[in-house]
N, C-alpha and C positions, 0 to 999 in steps of 0.2 A: 568546518566541523571535523575534528580528528576522528580516526577510526575507533578510538577507545570510547568516545562519547556518543557514537551513533546508536540510536535505539534499534532494537530488532523488529519493532512494529511501527506502523503508521496509523493515524486515524483514518477512518473511512473517507473523510473529506480529502485528506492529503493523498491517499491512494487514488481517489477519483481525479484529482488534479493531475497526477502523473499519467493517468490513463487518458486524460483529455475528455472526461465525461463529467456530467453534473453531479452534485452531491446526491440527488435523489436516484440517479442511475447507478451510482456507486453502491448505495444501500440496496438497490434492487439486485445488483450483481452478487452482493453478499447474501442476500435473502435466498436467491436461487441456487447458491453454491458455485456460481461461475467464477467467483473470486473468493479464494480461501480466507477464512477469518477465524478469530478466536474470541470467545466471549469471556470477559473477566468481570464477573458479577453483572452489573448493568452496562458495562462498557464493552463495545465491540471494536477490536483492533484488527489490522491486516498485517500479517507478517511481510517483511520486506521481500522475502523469498517468494511469496505468493505473487507479488507484483512482477518480480523478475521473470517467474515462470510464465505468467499471463502474457508478458510482452516478448518473451523469447530472448531475453538479455541476461547479463550477469548482474549480481547484486552490486558490484562497484559501478556498473552503468546506471543502476537505479539511483545510487547516491549522487552520481554526476548530474543526472537529470534533476534530482531534487534540489541540488545546489543552485541550479539555474532557474528554478520555478519561483 
């Protein structure tokens, strides 16, 4: 995936996979505010930066991990 086509957000499920937690736990993290999210009408997405901050890594590191998942 080139840098120009990388989205700025992930689904909650994708974010959970990167964090190593289940889908339901990822939604719980979003619900409690422990993982930053954005609501776009009925859809909830997680900014890539929120995952990077939660893990204490850089955004390029998130994309490297995403490529290997």
